[in-house]
mmCIF file as gemmi writes it, N, C-alpha and C atoms, coordinates in Angstrom:
data_model
loop_
_atom_site.group_PDB
_atom_site.id
_atom_site.type_symbol
_atom_site.label_atom_id
_atom_site.label_alt_id
_atom_site.label_comp_id
_atom_site.label_asym_id
_atom_site.label_entity_id
_atom_site.label_seq_id
_atom_site.pdbx_PDB_ins_code
_atom_site.Cartn_x
_atom_site.Cartn_y
_atom_site.Cartn_z
_atom_site.occupancy
_atom_site.B_iso_or_equiv
_atom_site.pdbx_formal_charge
_atom_site.auth_seq_id
_atom_site.auth_asym_id
_atom_site.pdbx_PDB_model_num
ATOM 1 N N . GLY Axp A 1 ? -13.165 21.011 4.359 1 0 ? 1 A 1
ATOM 2 C CA . GLY Axp A 1 ? -12.002 21.456 3.595 1 0 ? 1 A 1
ATOM 3 C C . GLY Axp A 1 ? -11.659 20.476 2.48 1 0 ? 1 A 1
ATOM 4 N N . VAL Axp A 2 ? -10.803 20.923 1.606 1 0 ? 2 A 1
ATOM 5 C CA . VAL Axp A 2 ? -10.375 20.056 0.507 1 0 ? 2 A 1
ATOM 6 C C . VAL Axp A 2 ? -9.403 19.011 1.058 1 0 ? 2 A 1
ATOM 7 N N . LYS Axp A 3 ? -9.646 17.767 0.72 1 0 ? 3 A 1
ATOM 8 C CA . LYS Axp A 3 ? -8.74 16.715 1.18 1 0 ? 3 A 1
ATOM 9 C C . LYS Axp A 3 ? -7.483 16.726 0.333 1 0 ? 3 A 1
ATOM 10 N N . MET Axp A 4 ? -6.375 16.727 1.011 1 0 ? 4 A 1
ATOM 11 C CA . MET Axp A 4 ? -5.104 16.647 0.284 1 0 ? 4 A 1
ATOM 12 C C . MET Axp A 4 ? -4.949 15.248 -0.296 1 0 ? 4 A 1
ATOM 13 N N . ILE Axp A 5 ? -4.471 15.193 -1.5 1 0 ? 5 A 1
ATOM 14 C CA . ILE Axp A 5 ? -4.165 13.891 -2.069 1 0 ? 5 A 1
ATOM 15 C C . ILE Axp A 5 ? -2.821 13.442 -1.504 1 0 ? 5 A 1
ATOM 16 N N . ARG Axp A 6 ? -2.821 12.28 -0.919 1 0 ? 6 A 1
ATOM 17 C CA . ARG Axp A 6 ? -1.58 11.744 -0.334 1 0 ? 6 A 1
ATOM 18 C C . ARG Axp A 6 ? -0.761 11.106 -1.436 1 0 ? 6 A 1
ATOM 19 N N . ARG Axp A 7 ? 0.29 11.762 -1.846 1 0 ? 7 A 1
ATOM 20 C CA . ARG Axp A 7 ? 1.096 11.203 -2.936 1 0 ? 7 A 1
ATOM 21 C C . ARG Axp A 7 ? 2.169 10.264 -2.393 1 0 ? 7 A 1
ATOM 22 N N . ILE Axp A 8 ? 2.326 9.16 -3.07 1 0 ? 8 A 1
ATOM 23 C CA . ILE Axp A 8 ? 3.263 8.128 -2.638 1 0 ? 8 A 1
ATOM 24 C C . ILE Axp A 8 ? 4.606 8.336 -3.322 1 0 ? 8 A 1
ATOM 25 N N . LYS Axp A 9 ? 5.65 8.355 -2.52 1 0 ? 9 A 1
ATOM 26 C CA . LYS Axp A 9 ? 6.99 8.521 -3.07 1 0 ? 9 A 1
ATOM 27 C C . LYS Axp A 9 ? 7.566 7.171 -3.481 1 0 ? 9 A 1
ATOM 28 N N . ASN Axp A 10 ? 7.495 6.195 -2.605 1 0 ? 10 A 1
ATOM 29 C CA . ASN Axp A 10 ? 7.901 4.845 -2.997 1 0 ? 10 A 1
ATOM 30 C C . ASN Axp A 10 ? 7.245 3.786 -2.121 1 0 ? 10 A 1
ATOM 31 N N . ILE Axp A 11 ? 7.259 2.575 -2.631 1 0 ? 11 A 1
ATOM 32 C CA . ILE Axp A 11 ? 6.669 1.449 -1.921 1 0 ? 11 A 1
ATOM 33 C C . ILE Axp A 11 ? 7.644 0.289 -1.922 1 0 ? 11 A 1
ATOM 34 N N . GLN Axp A 12 ? 7.549 -0.518 -0.889 1 0 ? 12 A 1
ATOM 35 C CA . GLN Axp A 12 ? 8.405 -1.685 -0.795 1 0 ? 12 A 1
ATOM 36 C C . GLN Axp A 12 ? 7.569 -2.837 -0.245 1 0 ? 12 A 1
ATOM 37 N N . PRO Axp A 13 ? 7.383 -3.899 -1.034 1 0 ? 13 A 1
ATOM 38 C CA . PRO Axp A 13 ? 6.645 -5.052 -0.519 1 0 ? 13 A 1
ATOM 39 C C . PRO Axp A 13 ? 7.511 -5.832 0.457 1 0 ? 13 A 1
ATOM 40 N N . LEU Axp A 14 ? 6.954 -6.179 1.606 1 0 ? 14 A 1
ATOM 41 C CA . LEU Axp A 14 ? 7.686 -6.938 2.613 1 0 ? 14 A 1
ATOM 42 C C . LEU Axp A 14 ? 7.023 -8.299 2.796 1 0 ? 14 A 1
ATOM 43 N N . SER Axp A 15 ? 7.593 -9.12 3.648 1 0 ? 15 A 1
ATOM 44 C CA . SER Axp A 15 ? 7.006 -10.435 3.894 1 0 ? 15 A 1
ATOM 45 C C . SER Axp A 15 ? 5.658 -10.288 4.596 1 0 ? 15 A 1
ATOM 46 N N . ASN Axp A 16 ? 4.907 -11.372 4.617 1 0 ? 16 A 1
ATOM 47 C CA . ASN Axp A 16 ? 3.599 -11.397 5.287 1 0 ? 16 A 1
ATOM 48 C C . ASN Axp A 16 ? 2.623 -10.366 4.726 1 0 ? 16 A 1
ATOM 49 N N . LEU Axp A 17 ? 2.701 -10.114 3.421 1 0 ? 17 A 1
ATOM 50 C CA . LEU Axp A 17 ? 1.757 -9.194 2.761 1 0 ? 17 A 1
ATOM 51 C C . LEU Axp A 17 ? 1.721 -7.819 3.413 1 0 ? 17 A 1
ATOM 52 N N . GLN Axp A 18 ? 2.887 -7.312 3.749 1 0 ? 18 A 1
ATOM 53 C CA . GLN Axp A 18 ? 2.957 -5.961 4.28 1 0 ? 18 A 1
ATOM 54 C C . GLN Axp A 18 ? 3.626 -5.046 3.265 1 0 ? 18 A 1
ATOM 55 N N . LEU Axp A 19 ? 3.187 -3.8 3.246 1 0 ? 19 A 1
ATOM 56 C CA . LEU Axp A 19 ? 3.769 -2.791 2.368 1 0 ? 19 A 1
ATOM 57 C C . LEU Axp A 19 ? 4.387 -1.696 3.221 1 0 ? 19 A 1
ATOM 58 N N . ARG Axp A 20 ? 5.602 -1.326 2.87 1 0 ? 20 A 1
ATOM 59 C CA . ARG Axp A 20 ? 6.222 -0.157 3.494 1 0 ? 20 A 1
ATOM 60 C C . ARG Axp A 20 ? 6.077 0.975 2.488 1 0 ? 20 A 1
ATOM 61 N N . VAL Axp A 21 ? 5.401 2.035 2.894 1 0 ? 21 A 1
ATOM 62 C CA . VAL Axp A 21 ? 5.043 3.107 1.973 1 0 ? 21 A 1
ATOM 63 C C . VAL Axp A 21 ? 5.571 4.443 2.479 1 0 ? 21 A 1
ATOM 64 N N . CYS Axp A 22 ? 6.319 5.149 1.606 1 0 ? 22 A 1
ATOM 65 C CA . CYS Axp A 22 ? 6.805 6.49 1.93 1 0 ? 22 A 1
ATOM 66 C C . CYS Axp A 22 ? 5.967 7.507 1.171 1 0 ? 22 A 1
ATOM 67 N N . PHE Axp A 23 ? 5.522 8.522 1.883 1 0 ? 23 A 1
ATOM 68 C CA . PHE Axp A 23 ? 4.738 9.587 1.257 1 0 ? 23 A 1
ATOM 69 C C . PHE Axp A 23 ? 5.585 10.84 1.059 1 0 ? 23 A 1
ATOM 70 N N . ASP Axp A 24 ? 5.105 11.697 0.172 1 0 ? 24 A 1
ATOM 71 C CA . ASP Axp A 24 ? 5.828 12.931 -0.129 1 0 ? 24 A 1
ATOM 72 C C . ASP Axp A 24 ? 6.041 13.817 1.096 1 0 ? 24 A 1
ATOM 73 N N . ASP Axp A 25 ? 5.105 13.732 2.067 1 0 ? 25 A 1
ATOM 74 C CA . ASP Axp A 25 ? 5.251 14.591 3.243 1 0 ? 25 A 1
ATOM 75 C C . ASP Axp A 25 ? 6.196 14.014 4.286 1 0 ? 25 A 1
ATOM 76 N N . GLY Axp A 26 ? 6.843 12.877 3.948 1 0 ? 26 A 1
ATOM 77 C CA . GLY Axp A 26 ? 7.824 12.303 4.856 1 0 ? 26 A 1
ATOM 78 C C . GLY Axp A 26 ? 7.279 11.194 5.739 1 0 ? 26 A 1
ATOM 79 N N . ARG Axp A 27 ? 5.972 11.036 5.757 1 0 ? 27 A 1
ATOM 80 C CA . ARG Axp A 27 ? 5.397 9.964 6.578 1 0 ? 27 A 1
ATOM 81 C C . ARG Axp A 27 ? 5.717 8.611 5.956 1 0 ? 27 A 1
ATOM 82 N N . VAL Axp A 28 ? 6.102 7.676 6.807 1 0 ? 28 A 1
ATOM 83 C CA . VAL Axp A 28 ? 6.394 6.31 6.365 1 0 ? 28 A 1
ATOM 84 C C . VAL Axp A 28 ? 5.5 5.37 7.162 1 0 ? 28 A 1
ATOM 85 N N . VAL Axp A 29 ? 4.75 4.54 6.471 1 0 ? 29 A 1
ATOM 86 C CA . VAL Axp A 29 ? 3.866 3.624 7.181 1 0 ? 29 A 1
ATOM 87 C C . VAL Axp A 29 ? 4.063 2.187 6.739 1 0 ? 29 A 1
ATOM 88 N N . LEU Axp A 30 ? 3.684 1.285 7.626 1 0 ? 30 A 1
ATOM 89 C CA . LEU Axp A 30 ? 3.647 -0.136 7.333 1 0 ? 30 A 1
ATOM 90 C C . LEU Axp A 30 ? 2.173 -0.494 7.219 1 0 ? 30 A 1
ATOM 91 N N . TYR Axp A 31 ? 1.773 -0.976 6.056 1 0 ? 31 A 1
ATOM 92 C CA . TYR Axp A 31 ? 0.363 -1.269 5.822 1 0 ? 31 A 1
ATOM 93 C C . TYR Axp A 31 ? 0.173 -2.769 5.668 1 0 ? 31 A 1
ATOM 94 N N . ALA Axp A 32 ? -0.751 -3.325 6.445 1 0 ? 32 A 1
ATOM 95 C CA . ALA Axp A 32 ? -1.001 -4.772 6.411 1 0 ? 32 A 1
ATOM 96 C C . ALA Axp A 32 ? -2.037 -5.104 5.344 1 0 ? 32 A 1
ATOM 97 N N . VAL Axp A 33 ? -1.567 -5.471 4.169 1 0 ? 33 A 1
ATOM 98 C CA . VAL Axp A 33 ? -2.479 -5.858 3.093 1 0 ? 33 A 1
ATOM 99 C C . VAL Axp A 33 ? -3.169 -7.182 3.449 1 0 ? 33 A 1
ATOM 100 N N . ALA Axp A 34 ? -2.557 -7.945 4.341 1 0 ? 34 A 1
ATOM 101 C CA . ALA Axp A 34 ? -3.126 -9.235 4.755 1 0 ? 34 A 1
ATOM 102 C C . ALA Axp A 34 ? -4.55 -9.065 5.272 1 0 ? 34 A 1
ATOM 103 N N . GLU Axp A 35 ? -4.838 -7.952 5.937 1 0 ? 35 A 1
ATOM 104 C CA . GLU Axp A 35 ? -6.182 -7.728 6.454 1 0 ? 35 A 1
ATOM 105 C C . GLU Axp A 35 ? -7.18 -7.548 5.308 1 0 ? 35 A 1
ATOM 106 N N . ASP Axp A 36 ? -6.761 -6.833 4.259 1 0 ? 36 A 1
ATOM 107 C CA . ASP Axp A 36 ? -7.637 -6.667 3.094 1 0 ? 36 A 1
ATOM 108 C C . ASP Axp A 36 ? -7.839 -8.011 2.389 1 0 ? 36 A 1
ATOM 109 N N . VAL Axp A 37 ? -6.774 -8.795 2.318 1 0 ? 37 A 1
ATOM 110 C CA . VAL Axp A 37 ? -6.855 -10.106 1.666 1 0 ? 37 A 1
ATOM 111 C C . VAL Axp A 37 ? -7.879 -10.979 2.402 1 0 ? 37 A 1
ATOM 112 N N . ARG Axp A 38 ? -7.892 -10.857 3.733 1 0 ? 38 A 1
ATOM 113 C CA . ARG Axp A 38 ? -8.826 -11.641 4.538 1 0 ? 38 A 1
ATOM 114 C C . ARG Axp A 38 ? -10.271 -11.153 4.331 1 0 ? 38 A 1
ATOM 115 N N . ASP Axp A 39 ? -10.465 -9.836 4.214 1 0 ? 39 A 1
ATOM 116 C CA . ASP Axp A 39 ? -11.807 -9.252 4.204 1 0 ? 39 A 1
ATOM 117 C C . ASP Axp A 39 ? -12.406 -9.063 2.814 1 0 ? 39 A 1
ATOM 118 N N . ILE Axp A 40 ? -11.568 -8.959 1.787 1 0 ? 40 A 1
ATOM 119 C CA . ILE Axp A 40 ? -12.055 -8.634 0.444 1 0 ? 40 A 1
ATOM 120 C C . ILE Axp A 40 ? -11.74 -9.789 -0.511 1 0 ? 40 A 1
ATOM 121 N N . PRO Axp A 41 ? -12.767 -10.5 -0.961 1 0 ? 41 A 1
ATOM 122 C CA . PRO Axp A 41 ? -12.531 -11.703 -1.785 1 0 ? 41 A 1
ATOM 123 C C . PRO Axp A 41 ? -11.653 -11.46 -3.006 1 0 ? 41 A 1
ATOM 124 N N . SER Axp A 42 ? -11.804 -10.305 -3.665 1 0 ? 42 A 1
ATOM 125 C CA . SER Axp A 42 ? -11.039 -10.087 -4.897 1 0 ? 42 A 1
ATOM 126 C C . SER Axp A 42 ? -9.538 -9.922 -4.642 1 0 ? 42 A 1
ATOM 127 N N . TYR Axp A 43 ? -9.159 -9.765 -3.363 1 0 ? 43 A 1
ATOM 128 C CA . TYR Axp A 43 ? -7.736 -9.625 -3.028 1 0 ? 43 A 1
ATOM 129 C C . TYR Axp A 43 ? -7.031 -10.97 -2.829 1 0 ? 43 A 1
ATOM 130 N N . ALA Axp A 44 ? -7.809 -12.055 -2.843 1 0 ? 44 A 1
ATOM 131 C CA . ALA Axp A 44 ? -7.257 -13.383 -2.57 1 0 ? 44 A 1
ATOM 132 C C . ALA Axp A 44 ? -6.022 -13.745 -3.403 1 0 ? 44 A 1
ATOM 133 N N . PRO Axp A 45 ? -5.973 -13.358 -4.697 1 0 ? 45 A 1
ATOM 134 C CA . PRO Axp A 45 ? -4.793 -13.732 -5.492 1 0 ? 45 A 1
ATOM 135 C C . PRO Axp A 45 ? -3.468 -13.235 -4.91 1 0 ? 45 A 1
ATOM 136 N N . LEU Axp A 46 ? -3.503 -12.17 -4.135 1 0 ? 46 A 1
ATOM 137 C CA . LEU Axp A 46 ? -2.26 -11.665 -3.546 1 0 ? 46 A 1
ATOM 138 C C . LEU Axp A 46 ? -1.626 -12.717 -2.651 1 0 ? 46 A 1
ATOM 139 N N . LYS Axp A 47 ? -2.479 -13.535 -2.04 1 0 ? 47 A 1
ATOM 140 C CA . LYS Axp A 47 ? -1.961 -14.59 -1.182 1 0 ? 47 A 1
ATOM 141 C C . LYS Axp A 47 ? -1.715 -15.859 -1.971 1 0 ? 47 A 1
ATOM 142 N N . GLU Axp A 48 ? -2.588 -16.1 -2.973 1 0 ? 48 A 1
ATOM 143 C CA . GLU Axp A 48 ? -2.561 -17.389 -3.664 1 0 ? 48 A 1
ATOM 144 C C . GLU Axp A 48 ? -1.552 -17.46 -4.799 1 0 ? 48 A 1
ATOM 145 N N . LEU Axp A 49 ? -1.314 -16.338 -5.476 1 0 ? 49 A 1
ATOM 146 C CA . LEU Axp A 49 ? -0.404 -16.362 -6.616 1 0 ? 49 A 1
ATOM 147 C C . LEU Axp A 49 ? 0.999 -15.935 -6.182 1 0 ? 49 A 1
ATOM 148 N N . THR Axp A 50 ? 1.925 -16.867 -6.239 1 0 ? 50 A 1
ATOM 149 C CA . THR Axp A 50 ? 3.289 -16.578 -5.829 1 0 ? 50 A 1
ATOM 150 C C . THR Axp A 50 ? 3.886 -15.454 -6.659 1 0 ? 50 A 1
ATOM 151 N N . GLY Axp A 51 ? 4.449 -14.479 -5.992 1 0 ? 51 A 1
ATOM 152 C CA . GLY Axp A 51 ? 5.135 -13.409 -6.705 1 0 ? 51 A 1
ATOM 153 C C . GLY Axp A 51 ? 4.272 -12.226 -7.072 1 0 ? 51 A 1
ATOM 154 N N . LEU Axp A 52 ? 2.946 -12.37 -7.012 1 0 ? 52 A 1
ATOM 155 C CA . LEU Axp A 52 ? 2.086 -11.256 -7.404 1 0 ? 52 A 1
ATOM 156 C C . LEU Axp A 52 ? 2.234 -10.074 -6.454 1 0 ? 52 A 1
ATOM 157 N N . PHE Axp A 53 ? 2.241 -10.357 -5.156 1 0 ? 53 A 1
ATOM 158 C CA . PHE Axp A 53 ? 2.304 -9.269 -4.182 1 0 ? 53 A 1
ATOM 159 C C . PHE Axp A 53 ? 3.54 -8.389 -4.406 1 0 ? 53 A 1
ATOM 160 N N . GLU Axp A 54 ? 4.654 -9.027 -4.759 1 0 ? 54 A 1
ATOM 161 C CA . GLU Axp A 54 ? 5.91 -8.295 -4.962 1 0 ? 54 A 1
ATOM 162 C C . GLU Axp A 54 ? 5.884 -7.4 -6.199 1 0 ? 54 A 1
ATOM 163 N N . GLN Axp A 55 ? 4.877 -7.596 -7.052 1 0 ? 55 A 1
ATOM 164 C CA . GLN Axp A 55 ? 4.793 -6.813 -8.293 1 0 ? 55 A 1
ATOM 165 C C . GLN Axp A 55 ? 3.992 -5.527 -8.12 1 0 ? 55 A 1
ATOM 166 N N . VAL Axp A 56 ? 3.811 -5.081 -6.879 1 0 ? 56 A 1
ATOM 167 C CA . VAL Axp A 56 ? 3.028 -3.883 -6.612 1 0 ? 56 A 1
ATOM 168 C C . VAL Axp A 56 ? 3.608 -2.677 -7.355 1 0 ? 56 A 1
ATOM 169 N N . LYS Axp A 57 ? 2.738 -1.841 -7.903 1 0 ? 57 A 1
ATOM 170 C CA . LYS Axp A 57 ? 3.174 -0.657 -8.654 1 0 ? 57 A 1
ATOM 171 C C . LYS Axp A 57 ? 2.436 0.575 -8.146 1 0 ? 57 A 1
ATOM 172 N N . ILE Axp A 58 ? 2.992 1.736 -8.436 1 0 ? 58 A 1
ATOM 173 C CA . ILE Axp A 58 ? 2.328 2.996 -8.116 1 0 ? 58 A 1
ATOM 174 C C . ILE Axp A 58 ? 1.724 3.546 -9.401 1 0 ? 58 A 1
ATOM 175 N N . ASP Axp A 59 ? 0.474 4.006 -9.343 1 0 ? 59 A 1
ATOM 176 C CA . ASP Axp A 59 ? -0.116 4.54 -10.568 1 0 ? 59 A 1
ATOM 177 C C . ASP Axp A 59 ? 0.473 5.92 -10.894 1 0 ? 59 A 1
ATOM 178 N N . GLN Axp A 60 ? 0.137 6.43 -12.066 1 0 ? 60 A 1
ATOM 179 C CA . GLN Axp A 60 ? 0.784 7.665 -12.538 1 0 ? 60 A 1
ATOM 180 C C . GLN Axp A 60 ? 0.517 8.866 -11.647 1 0 ? 60 A 1
ATOM 181 N N . SER Axp A 61 ? -0.671 8.904 -11.039 1 0 ? 61 A 1
ATOM 182 C CA . SER Axp A 61 ? -0.999 10.048 -10.185 1 0 ? 61 A 1
ATOM 183 C C . SER Axp A 61 ? -0.306 9.938 -8.824 1 0 ? 61 A 1
ATOM 184 N N . ARG Axp A 62 ? 0.246 8.762 -8.548 1 0 ? 62 A 1
ATOM 185 C CA . ARG Axp A 62 ? 0.9 8.473 -7.265 1 0 ? 62 A 1
ATOM 186 C C . ARG Axp A 62 ? -0.078 8.574 -6.089 1 0 ? 62 A 1
ATOM 187 N N . SER Axp A 63 ? -1.378 8.382 -6.371 1 0 ? 63 A 1
ATOM 188 C CA . SER Axp A 63 ? -2.378 8.422 -5.318 1 0 ? 63 A 1
ATOM 189 C C . SER Axp A 63 ? -2.99 7.039 -5.092 1 0 ? 63 A 1
ATOM 190 N N . CYS Axp A 64 ? -2.342 6.038 -5.662 1 0 ? 64 A 1
ATOM 191 C CA . CYS Axp A 64 ? -2.905 4.692 -5.609 1 0 ? 64 A 1
ATOM 192 C C . CYS Axp A 64 ? -1.793 3.684 -5.899 1 0 ? 64 A 1
ATOM 193 N N . VAL Axp A 65 ? -1.826 2.541 -5.221 1 0 ? 65 A 1
ATOM 194 C CA . VAL Axp A 65 ? -0.943 1.444 -5.607 1 0 ? 65 A 1
ATOM 195 C C . VAL Axp A 65 ? -1.827 0.332 -6.15 1 0 ? 65 A 1
ATOM 196 N N . TYR Axp A 66 ? -1.278 -0.468 -7.038 1 0 ? 66 A 1
ATOM 197 C CA . TYR Axp A 66 ? -2.099 -1.522 -7.637 1 0 ? 66 A 1
ATOM 198 C C . TYR Axp A 66 ? -1.261 -2.737 -7.991 1 0 ? 66 A 1
ATOM 199 N N . TRP Axp A 67 ? -1.952 -3.848 -8.125 1 0 ? 67 A 1
ATOM 200 C CA . TRP Axp A 67 ? -1.323 -5.087 -8.562 1 0 ? 67 A 1
ATOM 201 C C . TRP Axp A 67 ? -1.824 -5.492 -9.936 1 0 ? 67 A 1
ATOM 202 N N . ASN Axp A 68 ? -3.113 -5.311 -10.16 1 0 ? 68 A 1
ATOM 203 C CA . ASN Axp A 68 ? -3.699 -5.588 -11.478 1 0 ? 68 A 1
ATOM 204 C C . ASN Axp A 68 ? -5 -4.801 -11.587 1 0 ? 68 A 1
ATOM 205 N N . ASP Axp A 69 ? -5.803 -5.098 -12.601 1 0 ? 69 A 1
ATOM 206 C CA . ASP Axp A 69 ? -7.036 -4.328 -12.819 1 0 ? 69 A 1
ATOM 207 C C . ASP Axp A 69 ? -8.028 -4.468 -11.671 1 0 ? 69 A 1
ATOM 208 N N . GLU Axp A 70 ? -7.954 -5.586 -10.946 1 0 ? 70 A 1
ATOM 209 C CA . GLU Axp A 70 ? -8.936 -5.839 -9.893 1 0 ? 70 A 1
ATOM 210 C C . GLU Axp A 70 ? -8.473 -5.36 -8.525 1 0 ? 70 A 1
ATOM 211 N N . ILE Axp A 71 ? -7.179 -5.28 -8.341 1 0 ? 71 A 1
ATOM 212 C CA . ILE Axp A 71 ? -6.669 -5.061 -6.989 1 0 ? 71 A 1
ATOM 213 C C . ILE Axp A 71 ? -5.87 -3.766 -6.904 1 0 ? 71 A 1
ATOM 214 N N . ASP Axp A 72 ? -6.417 -2.813 -6.163 1 0 ? 72 A 1
ATOM 215 C CA . ASP Axp A 72 ? -5.66 -1.588 -5.931 1 0 ? 72 A 1
ATOM 216 C C . ASP Axp A 72 ? -5.998 -1.019 -4.552 1 0 ? 72 A 1
ATOM 217 N N . LEU Axp A 73 ? -5.183 -0.093 -4.104 1 0 ? 73 A 1
ATOM 218 C CA . LEU Axp A 73 ? -5.345 0.519 -2.788 1 0 ? 73 A 1
ATOM 219 C C . LEU Axp A 73 ? -5.146 2.016 -2.925 1 0 ? 73 A 1
ATOM 220 N N . PRO Axp A 74 ? -6.1 2.835 -2.475 1 0 ? 74 A 1
ATOM 221 C CA . PRO Axp A 74 ? -5.9 4.277 -2.528 1 0 ? 74 A 1
ATOM 222 C C . PRO Axp A 74 ? -4.898 4.731 -1.473 1 0 ? 74 A 1
ATOM 223 N N . SER Axp A 75 ? -4.13 5.746 -1.819 1 0 ? 75 A 1
ATOM 224 C CA . SER Axp A 75 ? -3.086 6.215 -0.91 1 0 ? 75 A 1
ATOM 225 C C . SER Axp A 75 ? -3.652 6.723 0.405 1 0 ? 75 A 1
ATOM 226 N N . ASP Axp A 76 ? -4.849 7.324 0.375 1 0 ? 76 A 1
ATOM 227 C CA . ASP Axp A 76 ? -5.357 7.859 1.637 1 0 ? 76 A 1
ATOM 228 C C . ASP Axp A 76 ? -5.71 6.759 2.634 1 0 ? 76 A 1
ATOM 229 N N . ALA Axp A 77 ? -6.124 5.591 2.121 1 0 ? 77 A 1
ATOM 230 C CA . ALA Axp A 77 ? -6.393 4.463 3.022 1 0 ? 77 A 1
ATOM 231 C C . ALA Axp A 77 ? -5.096 3.971 3.649 1 0 ? 77 A 1
ATOM 232 N N . ILE Axp A 78 ? -4.05 3.878 2.835 1 0 ? 78 A 1
ATOM 233 C CA . ILE Axp A 78 ? -2.748 3.456 3.358 1 0 ? 78 A 1
ATOM 234 C C . ILE Axp A 78 ? -2.265 4.458 4.402 1 0 ? 78 A 1
ATOM 235 N N . TYR Axp A 79 ? -2.423 5.729 4.075 1 0 ? 79 A 1
ATOM 236 C CA . TYR Axp A 79 ? -1.967 6.814 4.953 1 0 ? 79 A 1
ATOM 237 C C . TYR Axp A 79 ? -2.699 6.758 6.291 1 0 ? 79 A 1
ATOM 238 N N . GLU Axp A 80 ? -4.006 6.526 6.209 1 0 ? 80 A 1
ATOM 239 C CA . GLU Axp A 80 ? -4.829 6.574 7.41 1 0 ? 80 A 1
ATOM 240 C C . GLU Axp A 80 ? -4.699 5.319 8.258 1 0 ? 80 A 1
ATOM 241 N N . TYR Axp A 81 ? -4.662 4.156 7.613 1 0 ? 81 A 1
ATOM 242 C CA . TYR Axp A 81 ? -4.723 2.899 8.352 1 0 ? 81 A 1
ATOM 243 C C . TYR Axp A 81 ? -3.369 2.232 8.558 1 0 ? 81 A 1
ATOM 244 N N . GLY Axp A 82 ? -2.339 2.741 7.885 1 0 ? 82 A 1
ATOM 245 C CA . GLY Axp A 82 ? -1.026 2.159 8.085 1 0 ? 82 A 1
ATOM 246 C C . GLY Axp A 82 ? -0.469 2.502 9.455 1 0 ? 82 A 1
ATOM 247 N N . CYS Axp A 83 ? 0.447 1.689 9.938 1 0 ? 83 A 1
ATOM 248 C CA . CYS Axp A 83 ? 1.126 1.983 11.199 1 0 ? 83 A 1
ATOM 249 C C . CYS Axp A 83 ? 2.325 2.871 10.898 1 0 ? 83 A 1
ATOM 250 N N . GLU Axp A 84 ? 2.335 4.047 11.475 1 0 ? 84 A 1
ATOM 251 C CA . GLU Axp A 84 ? 3.419 4.967 11.177 1 0 ? 84 A 1
ATOM 252 C C . GLU Axp A 84 ? 4.742 4.437 11.736 1 0 ? 84 A 1
ATOM 253 N N . LEU Axp A 85 ? 5.764 4.511 10.917 1 0 ? 85 A 1
ATOM 254 C CA . LEU Axp A 85 ? 7.102 4.12 11.355 1 0 ? 85 A 1
ATOM 255 C C . LEU Axp A 85 ? 7.867 5.379 11.712 1 0 ? 85 A 1
ATOM 256 N N . SER Axp A 86 ? 8.662 5.293 12.745 1 0 ? 86 A 1
ATOM 257 C CA . SER Axp A 86 ? 9.459 6.474 13.095 1 0 ? 86 A 1
ATOM 258 C C . SER Axp A 86 ? 10.506 6.665 12.019 1 0 ? 86 A 1
ATOM 259 N N . PRO Axp A 87 ? 10.85 7.926 11.698 1 0 ? 87 A 1
ATOM 260 C CA . PRO Axp A 87 ? 11.848 8.188 10.653 1 0 ? 87 A 1
ATOM 261 C C . PRO Axp A 87 ? 13.157 7.434 10.89 1 0 ? 87 A 1
ATOM 262 N N . ALA Axp A 88 ? 13.482 7.186 12.136 1 0 ? 88 A 1
ATOM 263 C CA . ALA Axp A 88 ? 14.717 6.446 12.436 1 0 ? 88 A 1
ATOM 264 C C . ALA Axp A 88 ? 14.662 5.038 11.868 1 0 ? 88 A 1
ATOM 265 N N . ALA Axp A 89 ? 13.48 4.437 11.954 1 0 ? 89 A 1
ATOM 266 C CA . ALA Axp A 89 ? 13.321 3.068 11.459 1 0 ? 89 A 1
ATOM 267 C C . ALA Axp A 89 ? 13.245 3.053 9.939 1 0 ? 89 A 1
ATOM 268 N N . ALA Axp A 90 ? 12.906 4.192 9.353 1 0 ? 90 A 1
ATOM 269 C CA . ALA Axp A 90 ? 12.77 4.288 7.918 1 0 ? 90 A 1
ATOM 270 C C . ALA Axp A 90 ? 14.124 4.457 7.317 1 0 ? 90 A 1
């Protein structure tokens, strides 16, 4: 079947390189970017450059978040691998 594009409604950078991400369908997840920073060398600046992580943005299609030209995350990865938060906690 056709994969639905997971559109991001908003994002909030939290401590310890975590992102709280709300999707259009109401799902809210906590995504540990720290794991990507550990596994993917090009993500290292997120840990090393003070303030960079907090500058996370959503691209125009709302199917991706990014920090700069080198570092981005597709929404479906966040959707799939993030820890779902109960709506009460959101």
